[in-house]
N, C-alpha and C positions, 0 to 999 in steps of 0.2 A: 507178088505176095502168095499166089496159089502154089507156085513152084517151091517156094520156101516152106510153105505149109506141108506139102506132100513130102518134101525132103525130111521134115520133122517126123512125119508119120513113118516113113521108111527107116528112120533112125530109131524106131521102136519107142517113141515117146508116147506110149499108151497110157490110159488112165491109171492102170495098176502099177506101171513101172517107172513113171516119172518121179523125179525128186521134187522137192518143195520149191524149186526155183521159178523164176519168171522167164518166159521165152521171148526172145526178140525176133519177130518175124517181119523183116523188111522195115525195121524201125518202129513197129507196133508192138507194144508190150502185151503179152497174152499170158494169163495165169494158167495153172495146171487144169482147173476145172473148165475154163473157157476153151482150152485146147481140146479137152474131152468132148465138149459140145460141138466144136467145129469138125471133129473127125470121127465121132462114134460110128456113124453109118458107113464109113469107108474102112474102118478097122475090121479085122476078121470076126470079132465078137459082135459087131454090128448086124451081121446077117441074122442073128437069132432074136434080135429086138424088132418089134413092130412099131416102136415109137419111143419118145423121150419125154420126161417130165423134169422141169427145172423149177425149184422154188427157193425161197430164202429171203434174205434181207433186201431192203430197198437199196438201189444204187450199187448192187453187188456185181453188175456186169453180165447178168444172165440174158437180158433182153437183146442186147447188141449181138452177142455170140449166137443166140438162137436165130435171129433174123438172117445173119450172114450165112450160117450153116444151112438153113432151110433153102435159101436161094441156090447155093452151090450144089446141094444134094439134088434139088429139083431139076436143075439144068444138066446135071451129070446123068440123070436117070430117065428123063422124059423129053420129048419134043412134041410141041403142038398140043399139050394137055392143059387142063384147067386145074388150078390149085386155089387156095384161099388163105388170106390173112384175116383173122377174126379178133375183135376186141370188144370192150364194153360198148363203145360207140365207134362209128367210122372216124370221127374226129380223133379219138384216142389211138386208133390204128394208124392214122396218118402221122400223129405226133411220135408214137413210140416205135413204129416200124418203118413206115414209108420214108419219112424225112431222113433218118440215119442211113437207110439203104441208098438213097439217092446221093448222099454225101460220100458214101464209101464206094460207089460203083466203079469209078475210075481206078481207085487203088486196088480193088480186088478183081478187076478185069471183066465186069459185066455191064450191060447197057440197060437202062430203064426208060421206058416210054410210058408216060402217065396219061390216063384218060379220066380226068376228075369228074366230069358230068356222068360218066358211066360206071364209076367206082371200080375200075380195074387198072392193072399195070401189065405191060408186056415186058418181060425181062429176058434178055438174051445172054448166053454164055456157052462157050464150047461149040458154037455154031447152032445151038438149040435155042428156040424161043418158046416160052410158055406164058400163059395168061394167068395172072394172080388177081382174083376178085377180092374186094374188101367188104366185110360184113360186120355189122354191129349187133351184139347180143344184149340189148338193153333190158328186155323184159320177156315174159312168157310168149308174147305174140311174135317175137323175133324169130322163133323157130321156123315160122312159115316162110321167112325170107330166103332161107337156104335150101328149102325143099326143091327137089327136081333137078338140081345140078349134080353132075358126076365129077368127083374130084380125084386127083392123083395124090393129094396130100393136103393137110390143113395145119396151120399154126394158130393156136388159140392163145393169144396174149391176154393176161389178166383173167385166166380161166375161172378163178374162184369168184369173180365178180359177175359172172354170167349166169343166167338161169340154167338149171340142169337140163331142161328140155332143149335149149339151144345147143349146148355142148353135145348132147347125145345125138341130136339131129345132124350136126356137123360131122361127127364121127361116122355116122351111118352113110354119109355121102361119099366116103372114101372107099370106093369099090373097084378102082383100077388096080390091076395086078402090080404088086411092088409098092403100093401106097404106104405111107407112114404117117403117124400122128405125132404132133409136136405141141406140148403144153408148157405154159410159162405162167407163174403167178407169185404174188406175195402171200404170206400166210394170213388166214383168217382165224376164226375160233376153232378150237380143237375138234369139235364135232361137226364141222362143215362137211357137207355131202361130198365135195371134191376130194377132201382128204380121206374120208372113209371109203369112197368108191373107187378112187383112182390112185392116190399116193399109197394108201395102206395095201392096195391090191396090185401094185406096180409089177411085182414079180409074176403074179398069177396072170396078168394081162400082157406079159412079155414086153414091159416098158422099162427102159433104163431110167433110173431116178438119180438125179444129182442135186444136192443141197448146197446153196451158195451162202457165203458170209461176206461181210464187207471187205474182208482181207482178200477175197477172190477177185477184186477189181483193182488191177494195178494202176489205174488212172487216178485212184483216190489217194491223197496224201495222208499221213498220220494225223495231221491237224484236222483234216476234214472228217476222218473217221472219229476222232475224239469229239468233234462238234456234234456229230449225230448222237454219240453217247450222252452228251449233255442235254440235248434237245428233248429226249424222251426218258420216261421213267416207268416203273411198274410193268404192266402187261404190254404197253406200247413199246417199251424198250425191248422186251423179249420178242415181240412180233417184228418190229421194223429194223432193229439193230442185230439181234441174234437170229432172226428168221425162224422163230418157233411158232407153232400153231397153238395159241393159247386164247382163252376167253379174256376179253378186255373189259374196260369200264362200261357201265350201263346195264349190268346184270341186275335183275330184280332181287336175286338172292346171292349176293357176292360171298356171303359167309358159308354157303354150301360147299362141303368138301367130301369127296368120295372116301377119303381116309377116315374122317370123323363121323360121317353120317350114313355110311353103308356098312352092311355086315354080310359075312359069308355064311354064318350059321345062325339059326334062330333058337330061342328058348324052347325047352321041351314042353312047357305048360303055359297056356294063356288063360287069363281070368275071364275075358270076354272078347267078342269079335264085333266088328262093324264093317260096313262097306260104303265107299263114297263113289258116286257116279257122275261123270260129265257125259251126257248123252249126245250122240251125233249120228246123223245118217249120211249127209254129204261130208260134213267135217268128221274128224276122228272121234270115236267113243273111247273113253278111258274110265275103267273101274278099278278101284284099289281095295284089296282085302286087308284089314287091319286087325292086329291082335294086341291086347294089353298084357304086359308082363312086368312086374316089379316097378310100376309107375311109368314105364316107357311103352309107347305105341309103336309097333313094328308094322311096316308095310310088307306083308308076307308074300303076296303075289299080286299080279295085275292082269287085266284084260285090256288090250289096246288094239282097236280095229280101225284102220285107215282105209276107207272105201276107195279113195283115189289111188292109193298104193296097191290095193288088192284088185281094183277094177270092178268090184261088185258091191252094191249097197246092201245093207242088212236092215231088216224090219225090226220093229219093237219086239216082236216075239222071238226073233233070232238073237237079239241082244239079251232078252230075258233068259233064254236057254244058256247063253254064255255066263250070265250072272249065277245061275244055279250051278254050273260046272265050277265056277270060281269058288263058290262057297262050300261045295261038297256036302258032307254031312254035319258040318259045324252048325251050332246054334248061333244065329246072328242076332245081336241086340237090336240093330236098326240098319236100314239102308237109307243114306241121304243122297238126294238127287238134285241136279240142276233144276231150280224152280221153274225155268221156262220149258222144261220137258214134260208138259202136262200129260201127253199121251203115254209116255213111258211110265210115269208115276201111276197112272190109272191101270196100265198093263200089269204092273207089279201088284197093285191092290187086288185086281181081279183074280190073280192066282192064289192069293191068300196065304202064301208061305212066309213072307217077310213083312215086318213092320217098316213101312216106308214113310219118309217125310221130306218135304221140300227143304233144301239147304238154305242157310242164311247166305245172302249174296251181296254183301257190302264189300266191294272189291278192295279198296284201299285198307280198310280195317282188317280184312282177311289177310292181306299181304303182310301187314304189320304183325299179326298174330302168328302167321307161319314163320316169319323171321324170328320171332321171340322163341318159339319152340325149337327151331334149329339151333339158336344160340344156347338154349338151356339144355339141349340134348333130349328133348321130350319125344322126338320121333327118330326112328331109324329105318333105313330102306334096305331090304334084302337085295343083294346084287343081281338077282334074276329079274328085277323090275327095270329092264333096260330102257324102255321108253321114258319112264319117269326120270331116271338119272340123266338121260340125254336132254330132256327138256330143261332140267335145272341149269344146264350149261348154255342154254339158248334163250331162255325167257328174259326179255329185256324191256327196259323203259323206252318209251317213245323219245326220240331225240329232239323233237320239235312239237309245236302245237300249243305250248303255254300252259299245259296242265299235267299233273302227275297221272299217267296212265300207261299200263304195259302195252306193248305191241301185241296185236291179236294174231300171233303166230306162235307155234310151239308152246301152246298154253293149255292143252287139254288135260294132261296129267296134273299140271299146276293148278288148274281149276278144281279138279276133284280133290286134291290135297287141301286146297283152301276151304272147300265145302266141309271136309272132314274136321279140320281144325276149328272152324267156326261153329259147326253144328254138333260135334261130338265132344271134342276136348274142351270147348268153351261154352258148354251147355247150361252152366249154372244160371238160374233166373236173375240173380242179383250179384253185386260185387263190383269192385273197381279193378279194371284191367289196364295196365300201362305197358306199351311195347313200342319199340322203335326199330327203324331200319335205315341204313345209310343209302342215300341216293347218290350213286357214283356219277 
């Protein structure tokens, strides 16, 4: 198999020059993109890449080709070194990578000796033997499991399902000269950290990026591909069948659209201004500056400070200074603040510059009213408010628990918008208000 594979490489079957055919390597059908995964590191252009990312549809053939290529590369490049297979759990690593490798070992000419109790394999090829550790990146604490080991390479299967801390720790362990990074995943939502930090920056990080579709797996018949198309619809179809990074069902505000609800330019004149604040010291703080023009409230700009991201917590006084910078010399009608932030409310009062009031904090009613003003076009978001726009694509309902409640993540700008709509836009003392939102 390897001889035929290298013959294919020497025949100049590179990613750029192949036709759309399927290659027969020792009776094994291999697609153009699978061939690219198997040989990228051996081709001349592979020297300029420090790793590879493969994403795309389920059952598109990327995981198999990644596993085989990773082993061949490792045993072609190193002897007596440590490498790692990583997945969401060690069980998923064994299912997705180890079992297929053991089944393919004889066909591809390598040996596998497994040590289940110690969670590593010894794989031999070309007279070289290397040790491959198995790691599971289930949660934030998993990053500690991989600390201290020095790796010549790592394959992260299901990378988008792992915590960012684990992925970054695994990458940091690859300090051996000549080491390379291998990432494989199915798409998640379009604002997922792995897409933004790795796929969107693949060129900058010198990573080869290959996107797989169902048609890139020669082992799937047309009937099976058609069945996948019938099984899924909507966002799940786009994600699992087309392999696109899209937001799926479960969004609290599925009606939010960047095309409809964001603007690049603002009105020249505003009738009045208000500010909404979700205060946080450990958690992010999100403040929104709003202006009313011709019956529409515009989120003009925002202050969003994440102490975990920045590494430094800010005090009430520092947040208040940011509030003054956000407002500038505008005359602010009122500042509405998370009612639980008593110390920050008192801080604003002591300075005597702004009229401050605790926000109305009925979560479900607030969500319904925000949905109503989104549907009616009552609010618009300036495109500079990046964290607000990001959270609209991430703010989700809890999938279990038996009650209607949003997940307490990516909700800080969402909370300050809810405070604004409830306390400023719906501030009439009486009247009948009806709103609805679809629970996906």
